[in-house]
C-alpha positions in Angstrom: 0.0 73.0 115.6 -1.0 75.1 112.6 0.2 78.6 114.2 3.4 76.9 115.3 4.1 75.7 111.7 3.5 79.2 110.5 5.5 81.0 113.3 8.4 78.6 114.3 10.6 79.1 111.1 10.2 82.8 111.6 11.4 82.9 115.0 14.1 80.5 114.5 15.3 82.5 111.3 15.3 85.8 113.2 17.4 84.2 115.9 19.8 83.1 113.7 20.0 86.0 111.9 21.7 87.4 115.0 24.4 85.4 114.7 27.3 84.5 116.8 28.9 87.7 116.0 26.2 89.7 115.1 24.6 91.0 118.2 25.6 94.4 118.2 23.1 95.2 120.5 24.7 93.6 123.5 23.3 91.7 126.3 21.2 92.7 129.2 22.2 95.5 131.4 24.6 97.3 129.0 26.5 93.8 128.6 27.9 92.5 125.2 28.4 89.0 124.2 32.0 87.8 124.1 33.3 86.4 120.8 35.4 83.2 120.9 38.7 83.6 122.8 41.9 84.4 120.6 45.1 84.2 121.8 47.5 87.5 122.2 49.7 86.9 119.0 46.5 87.0 117.4 45.5 90.1 119.1 48.7 91.7 118.5 48.3 90.7 114.7 44.8 92.5 114.5 46.4 95.4 115.9 49.0 95.5 113.4 46.5 94.7 110.7 44.5 98.1 111.8 47.7 100.0 112.1 48.3 99.2 108.6 44.8 99.2 107.3 46.1 101.0 104.1 48.4 97.6 103.6 45.3 95.3 104.6 44.0 93.0 101.6 40.1 93.6 101.0 38.4 90.3 101.4 37.3 88.2 98.7 34.2 88.5 97.3 31.6 86.2 98.5 29.2 84.1 96.1 25.8 83.8 97.0 24.6 80.1 96.5 21.9 78.9 94.2 18.9 76.6 94.1 18.3 74.1 91.4 15.2 71.8 92.3 15.6 70.3 95.8 19.5 71.1 95.6 20.8 74.2 97.1 24.7 74.9 96.3 27.2 76.7 97.8 30.3 76.9 95.5 32.0 79.6 98.0 32.1 76.8 101.1 31.9 74.0 98.6 28.8 71.7 99.7 25.2 71.0 98.4 22.1 70.3 100.6 19.5 67.9 98.9 16.0 68.1 100.8 13.5 66.0 100.2 10.2 66.5 98.3 8.1 67.9 101.1 10.9 70.6 101.4 10.2 74.3 100.3 13.2 76.3 100.0 12.7 80.2 100.5 12.6 82.0 97.6 14.5 84.9 96.4 11.8 87.5 97.2 11.4 85.7 100.6 15.2 85.8 101.1 15.2 90.0 100.5 12.4 90.2 102.8 14.7 88.1 106.0 17.6 90.1 105.0 15.7 93.8 104.7 18.7 95.2 106.6 20.9 94.0 103.8 19.5 94.9 100.6 16.5 94.7 98.2 18.9 93.1 95.8 20.9 89.9 96.4 24.0 90.6 93.9 27.4 89.3 95.0 28.8 92.9 95.5 25.7 94.0 97.7 25.8 90.9 99.9 29.9 91.4 100.3 29.7 95.2 101.2 27.0 94.2 103.9 29.0 91.5 105.4 32.3 93.7 105.3 30.3 96.4 107.2 29.2 93.8 110.2 25.8 92.5 108.5 24.8 89.0 108.8 23.1 87.5 105.9 20.6 84.6 105.7 21.7 83.1 102.0 19.5 80.0 102.7 16.4 78.8 104.4 14.5 75.6 103.8 11.5 74.1 106.0 9.5 70.6 105.8 5.8 71.5 104.6 5.4 67.8 106.6 7.1 68.6 110.1 7.5 72.3 111.0 10.1 71.4 113.3 12.5 70.5 110.8 14.3 73.6 109.5 17.9 74.3 107.9 19.5 77.7 107.7 22.8 79.0 106.2 23.7 82.7 107.9 26.9 84.1 106.6 29.1 86.6 108.5 32.2 88.0 108.1 35.1 87.8 111.0 38.4 87.0 109.9 39.5 85.7 113.3 36.2 83.2 113.5 38.7 80.0 112.1 39.0 78.2 115.5 34.9 77.8 116.6 35.7 75.5 119.2 37.1 78.3 121.1 33.3 79.8 121.7 33.3 80.5 125.5 31.4 80.4 127.9 30.0 83.9 128.0 28.9 83.6 124.3 26.9 80.8 125.1 25.4 82.3 128.1 24.1 85.5 125.8 22.6 83.2 123.1 20.7 81.4 125.6 19.0 84.8 126.9 18.7 85.6 123.3 16.0 82.2 122.8 14.6 83.0 126.1 13.9 86.3 125.2 11.9 85.2 121.9 10.0 83.0 124.0 11.8 79.6 124.4 11.8 77.6 127.6 13.9 75.1 129.1 16.9 76.4 127.0 20.3 74.6 127.1 23.5 75.0 125.0 26.7 72.7 125.1 29.5 71.9 122.8 29.4 68.9 120.8 30.5 67.4 117.5 28.7 66.4 114.3 29.5 64.4 111.2 29.7 66.3 107.9 30.3 64.4 104.8 32.2 61.7 107.0 34.2 64.3 109.0 34.0 65.0 112.6 33.4 68.7 113.1 32.9 70.8 116.1 29.2 71.6 116.6 26.7 73.5 119.1 23.7 71.8 120.6 20.4 73.4 121.6 17.7 72.0 123.5 14.7 74.2 124.0 10.8 74.2 124.4 8.3 76.2 122.3 4.8 75.8 123.3 4.9 72.6 125.2 6.9 71.1 122.3 10.6 70.0 122.6 12.8 71.6 119.9 16.7 70.8 119.0 19.0 72.3 117.2 22.5 71.8 115.9 25.0 74.3 114.5 27.7 73.6 112.4 30.6 75.9 110.9 32.4 76.5 108.1 35.4 78.9 107.3 36.5 80.5 104.1 38.4 83.4 103.2 37.1 85.1 106.6 33.8 84.2 106.1 31.8 82.1 108.8 28.9 80.3 107.6 27.0 78.8 110.1 24.5 75.8 109.2 21.7 75.1 111.5 19.2 72.4 111.3 16.2 71.6 114.0 14.1 69.0 114.6 12.4 67.1 117.8 15.7 65.4 118.4 19.8 65.1 117.9 19.1 62.0 115.8 16.6 63.8 113.3 19.3 67.2 113.5 22.1 64.4 112.7 20.2 62.9 109.9 19.5 66.4 108.1 23.1 67.3 108.2 23.7 63.8 106.6 21.8 65.5 103.6 24.7 67.6 103.0 27.6 66.9 101.1 31.2 68.6 100.0 
C-alpha cells in the first residue's frame, strides 16, 4: 500500500497529461486517436478559418489557477474546489516538474503559448494523504472544436482504454455517463480499472471557455466517492 501511495498519483497524472486530444503519438500500429466527431459545417468552417488565417482572432490568454489554503480557484473557468484538511495540493515546483515539457515558468503568457502549440497543461493536482485512491486533477488543452464533449466517439474511448492498459492498469472499462456539477447535470466519462489488485474508479467532467478545454478528473474506490469529490467543486 505504501508503494501504491507513491506511484498511483504519478501514474494517473501522466495518463491525464495525455488528455483526450494531446496524444500526438497516436495509437498502436500507426493508428491515431479519433477526436470528438464534428459536423460537416464545422469542418467547412475550420477550413475557411485556415484559408483566412490572417483574419483569425488570437486565442485569449489562459489564466493559471491559484491556491489559498485548502481552496483552489480557477477564475478562467469560474469554479473553486475546496479540499479537506488531509488533502495536499501540488505546489508550483511540483507543477513545473509535471509540466516540464511546457516551461519552467508558470506565467500566463508562457502557458498560453504552450497550449496554442498543442501542449497539455496540468493546472492543479491534489491528493488525499489518508487515502491514495482519492485524487483530483485539472488538465488544460486548447481546442476550439471541443465544445460538445458528448460527441466523443468509440475510437477515442478505445484509444484511452489502451493507454490505461499500456500503463499497467487491468480490467479497464470506459463509459459515457453524467455527473452533478454545482446542481447541473453534465456529460461525464466513467473509467473503472484495477491496479495491483485494487479497484479504482475515475470520473471526468469537462469545462469549455474561449476555445480552451478543462478536464477535471476525480478518482476513488467507487463512483459514489467520485461524485462526493465533485461535490466539493462549486461554480
